[in-house]
C-alpha positions as CSV (number, residue, x, y, z in Angstrom):
1,X,85.1,81.3,152.0
2,X,87.8,82.1,149.3
3,X,91.4,81.9,150.2
4,X,93.6,83.3,148.1
5,X,97.5,82.0,147.6
6,X,98.4,85.1,150.0
7,X,96.1,83.9,153.0
8,X,93.9,86.7,152.7
9,X,90.1,86.0,152.3
10,X,88.5,87.4,149.1
11,X,85.5,88.6,151.0
12,X,87.3,90.0,153.5
13,X,89.4,92.3,150.7
14,X,86.3,93.5,149.0
15,X,84.9,94.0,152.5
16,X,87.8,96.8,152.8
17,X,87.4,97.9,149.3
18,X,83.7,98.9,149.7
19,X,84.6,100.1,153.0
20,X,87.3,102.5,151.8
21,X,85.1,103.2,148.7
22,X,82.2,104.6,151.2
23,X,84.6,106.7,153.5
24,X,85.9,108.5,150.3
25,X,82.4,109.2,149.5
26,X,81.5,110.6,152.8
27,X,84.5,112.5,152.5
28,X,84.0,114.0,149.4
29,X,80.4,114.5,150.3
30,X,81.4,116.7,153.3
31,X,84.3,118.7,151.6
32,X,82.4,121.8,149.7
33,X,85.4,121.9,147.3
34,X,85.1,118.1,146.2
35,X,81.3,118.6,146.4
36,X,81.6,122.0,144.0
37,X,84.1,119.9,141.8
38,X,82.4,116.7,141.5
39,X,79.0,119.0,140.4
40,X,80.9,120.9,137.9
41,X,82.7,117.8,136.3
42,X,79.4,115.4,136.3
43,X,77.8,118.3,134.5
44,X,80.1,118.5,131.8
45,X,80.5,114.4,131.4
46,X,76.7,114.5,131.3
47,X,76.8,117.0,128.2
48,X,79.6,114.9,126.8
49,X,77.6,111.8,126.9
50,X,74.1,113.1,125.8
51,X,75.4,116.8,123.5
52,X,72.4,115.8,120.7
53,X,69.7,116.3,123.7
54,X,71.0,119.6,124.7
55,X,72.4,120.9,120.9
56,X,69.9,119.7,118.4
57,X,72.4,121.6,115.8
58,X,75.1,120.0,113.9
59,X,78.3,121.7,114.8
60,X,79.7,121.7,111.4
61,X,76.3,122.6,109.7
62,X,77.0,125.9,107.8
63,X,73.5,126.7,106.9
64,X,72.3,129.6,108.9
65,X,73.4,133.3,108.2
66,X,76.9,134.2,109.6
67,X,77.3,136.5,112.7
68,X,73.8,136.0,114.1
69,X,73.2,137.5,117.7
70,X,71.8,135.5,120.8
71,X,68.7,134.5,119.9
72,X,65.9,131.4,121.5
73,X,67.2,129.4,118.2
74,X,71.1,130.1,118.4
75,X,71.9,130.8,122.1
76,X,75.1,131.8,121.4
77,X,74.7,133.0,117.7
78,X,76.5,132.1,114.8
79,X,80.2,132.4,113.6
80,X,81.7,134.0,110.8
81,X,80.8,130.3,108.7
82,X,77.3,130.2,109.7
83,X,77.9,127.4,112.1
84,X,75.5,127.7,115.4
85,X,78.4,128.2,118.2
86,X,76.1,126.8,120.8
87,X,76.2,123.5,119.1
88,X,79.9,123.6,118.4
89,X,80.8,124.5,122.9
90,X,77.8,121.4,123.8
91,X,79.7,119.2,121.1
92,X,83.1,120.2,121.7
93,X,82.8,119.0,125.3
94,X,83.4,115.2,124.4
95,X,86.8,115.4,122.9
96,X,87.9,117.4,125.2
97,X,87.1,115.2,128.0
98,X,88.2,111.8,126.0
99,X,91.3,113.7,125.7
100,X,91.5,114.3,129.9
101,X,90.2,111.1,131.1
102,X,92.4,109.2,128.6
103,X,95.3,111.1,129.2
104,X,95.0,111.4,132.9
105,X,94.5,107.2,133.1
106,X,97.6,106.6,130.8
107,X,100.2,109.2,132.5
108,X,99.1,108.2,135.9
109,X,99.2,104.4,135.0
110,X,102.9,104.8,133.3
111,X,104.0,106.9,136.7
112,X,102.4,104.2,139.1
113,X,104.5,101.4,137.7
114,X,107.7,103.1,136.8
115,X,107.6,105.2,140.1
116,X,106.4,102.2,142.2
117,X,108.6,99.9,140.5
118,X,111.8,102.1,141.0
119,X,111.3,102.5,144.4
120,X,110.5,98.8,145.7
121,X,112.9,97.1,143.4
122,X,115.6,99.5,144.0
123,X,119.4,98.6,142.9
124,X,120.0,98.5,138.7
125,X,115.7,98.7,138.3
126,X,115.6,102.0,140.0
127,X,118.8,103.6,138.4
128,X,117.2,103.0,135.1
129,X,113.9,104.0,135.8
130,X,115.1,106.9,137.8
131,X,117.9,108.2,134.8
132,X,114.7,107.9,132.3
133,X,112.4,110.4,134.2
134,X,115.0,112.7,135.2
135,X,115.7,113.2,131.4
136,X,112.3,113.6,130.5
137,X,112.0,116.3,133.7
138,X,114.6,118.4,132.1
139,X,113.3,118.1,128.7
140,X,110.9,121.5,128.9
141,X,107.4,119.9,127.8
142,X,105.5,122.8,125.8
143,X,108.3,123.0,123.3
144,X,108.6,119.2,122.9
145,X,104.7,119.1,122.1
146,X,105.1,121.9,119.9
147,X,107.6,119.7,117.8
148,X,105.9,116.6,118.3
149,X,102.3,117.9,117.1
150,X,104.0,120.4,114.2
151,X,105.7,116.8,112.8
152,X,102.3,115.2,113.0
153,X,100.2,118.2,112.2
154,X,96.6,117.8,110.8
155,X,96.1,114.6,113.1
156,X,93.2,113.5,115.7
157,X,93.0,113.4,119.1
158,X,94.9,110.0,119.4
159,X,98.1,112.1,118.5
160,X,97.2,114.6,120.6
161,X,96.8,112.3,123.8
162,X,99.7,109.9,122.8
163,X,102.1,113.1,122.8
164,X,100.7,114.5,125.8
165,X,101.3,111.4,127.7
166,X,104.8,110.1,126.5
167,X,105.9,113.7,127.8
168,X,103.6,114.1,131.3
169,X,104.6,111.1,132.7
170,X,107.7,112.0,134.3
171,X,106.8,114.7,137.1
172,X,104.2,112.0,138.3
173,X,106.3,109.2,138.3
174,X,108.9,111.5,140.5
175,X,106.4,112.1,143.5
176,X,105.0,108.4,143.4
177,X,109.1,107.1,144.0
178,X,109.4,109.3,146.8
179,X,106.3,108.4,148.4
180,X,107.1,104.8,147.8
181,X,110.3,104.9,149.0
182,X,108.9,106.2,152.5
183,X,106.9,102.6,152.6
184,X,109.5,100.5,151.4
185,X,110.8,99.4,155.1
186,X,107.1,99.7,156.7
187,X,106.0,96.5,158.8
188,X,103.7,95.3,156.4
189,X,105.7,95.2,153.3
190,X,108.4,93.1,155.5
191,X,105.7,90.7,156.6
192,X,104.7,90.3,153.2
193,X,108.1,89.4,152.2
194,X,108.4,87.2,155.2
195,X,105.5,85.5,153.4
196,X,107.3,84.5,150.4
197,X,105.1,86.9,148.4
198,X,106.2,87.8,144.8
199,X,107.3,91.5,144.4
200,X,104.5,91.9,141.5
201,X,102.3,91.1,144.2
202,X,103.6,93.4,146.6
203,X,103.5,96.2,144.8
204,X,99.5,95.6,143.3
205,X,98.2,94.6,146.6
206,X,100.4,96.0,149.1
207,X,102.3,99.2,147.9
208,X,100.1,101.0,145.9
209,X,96.8,100.7,147.8
210,X,98.5,102.5,150.3
211,X,99.2,105.2,147.9
212,X,95.5,105.8,146.6
213,X,94.8,109.5,147.2
214,X,98.2,110.7,145.9
215,X,97.1,108.7,142.9
216,X,93.8,110.1,142.7
217,X,95.3,113.0,142.9
218,X,97.8,112.8,139.8
219,X,95.2,111.8,138.0
220,X,93.5,114.9,138.7
221,X,96.1,117.1,138.0
222,X,97.4,115.1,134.7
223,X,93.6,115.4,133.2
224,X,93.5,119.4,134.1
225,X,97.4,119.8,132.2
226,X,96.2,117.7,129.8
227,X,92.7,119.8,128.5
228,X,95.4,123.0,128.8
229,X,97.8,121.6,126.8
230,X,95.7,120.0,124.2
231,X,93.6,123.4,123.8
232,X,97.0,125.1,123.8
233,X,98.2,123.2,120.9
234,X,94.9,123.2,119.0
235,X,94.5,127.1,119.5
236,X,97.7,127.8,117.5
237,X,97.0,125.5,114.7
238,X,98.3,121.9,115.6
239,X,95.6,120.1,116.1
240,X,93.2,118.7,113.7
241,X,91.1,122.1,112.7
242,X,88.4,120.0,111.4
243,X,88.0,118.4,114.9
244,X,84.7,119.8,117.1
245,X,86.5,120.9,120.2
246,X,87.2,123.9,122.4
247,X,90.4,124.4,121.6
248,X,89.5,124.5,117.5
249,X,86.7,126.6,118.1
250,X,89.4,129.1,119.7
251,X,91.4,128.7,116.6
252,X,89.0,129.7,114.2
253,X,88.0,132.5,116.3
254,X,91.4,134.1,116.5
255,X,92.0,133.5,112.9
256,X,88.3,135.2,111.8
257,X,89.6,138.3,115.0
258,X,86.5,137.4,116.4
259,X,87.1,139.8,119.5
260,X,88.1,142.3,116.9
261,X,84.5,141.8,114.7
262,X,82.6,142.0,116.9
263,X,81.8,138.3,117.8
264,X,83.3,138.0,121.5
265,X,81.2,134.8,122.1
266,X,83.1,132.9,119.5
267,X,86.3,133.0,121.7
268,X,84.4,133.7,125.0
269,X,82.1,130.9,125.7
270,X,85.0,127.9,124.7
271,X,87.8,129.8,127.1
272,X,85.0,130.2,130.2
273,X,84.5,126.2,129.3
274,X,88.3,125.7,129.5
275,X,88.5,127.5,132.6
276,X,85.2,126.0,134.2
277,X,86.5,122.6,133.7
278,X,90.0,122.9,134.7
279,X,88.4,124.6,137.9
280,X,86.1,121.0,138.6
281,X,89.6,119.2,138.5
282,X,91.7,121.8,140.4
283,X,88.4,121.8,143.0
284,X,88.8,117.8,143.2
285,X,92.6,117.7,143.7
286,X,92.8,120.3,146.5
287,X,89.9,118.5,147.7
288,X,91.6,114.8,147.9
289,X,94.9,116.3,149.2
290,X,92.7,118.2,152.3
291,X,91.3,114.5,152.5
292,X,94.3,112.7,152.4
293,X,96.5,115.1,154.4
294,X,94.9,115.7,157.8
295,X,97.2,118.8,158.2
296,X,95.9,120.7,155.1
297,X,92.1,120.2,156.6
298,X,90.6,123.6,157.4
299,X,89.7,124.1,161.5
300,X,86.3,123.5,162.0
301,X,84.9,125.9,164.4
302,X,83.4,123.9,167.8
303,X,79.2,124.1,168.0
304,X,79.4,124.5,171.6
305,X,79.3,128.1,173.1
306,X,81.9,128.4,176.1
307,X,80.3,130.1,179.2
308,X,82.0,133.6,179.7
């Protein structure tokens, strides 16, 4: 059996990790919110992975007559430019999910490093990192994003990803720091220090695994806000208007007064997709809160019928 430096068998750790994943899987299956959110998210992921299987037309092809009504050939009709709306919604899913997962992972990763390190290291580290976090917390997020996006006007989704990431990690870092402070003096951390473990090892292998539920919930929250913020910036024209995304579809619908000119699906379809994807992340977030916090779990009625 392989033995790492800490003296804990590697096989034992792998078995514990597998048991934890199995426990989370059972909890997700038993929670109706998590099940619904997972189904919705999986559907969107499959659409993003295989858009050409679902929509055979190119989202930028403008060879069709403009303003066609929904039909078998064009399920959502065509817009004022003769482009198939169904293809735009389907192909736009990929860019939206790229933004959601990239921002969710990057933002949560930065927040974990800053928040947990500040709480565990303490002293000057805590003071410096806390000041940096507080400065970003007091700056209004959306106006700052508007300034950044306006300065990089016309850039692609990479700029949106980095702009949202760099301005959105502070709130999550504050939450994780508060949670890590409650673990700082626990017995298992004191035992790790007595064994002579390095600080990096203690943070990565001891502190962070105990915060898995909160970290997952933070990722889901950050992914949800990434979708809303990116779509909002694209809607007001601060993204790349040539990118196929739900936000840019709304931008062109608004520019052509789709709701006033009898083309409601041009605006309703991408808006409904944003709402459904947001609902998927929100349901999963609520579910992980219930899974990680027993006090939030709904009370289950006993199946036994009490005798009168």
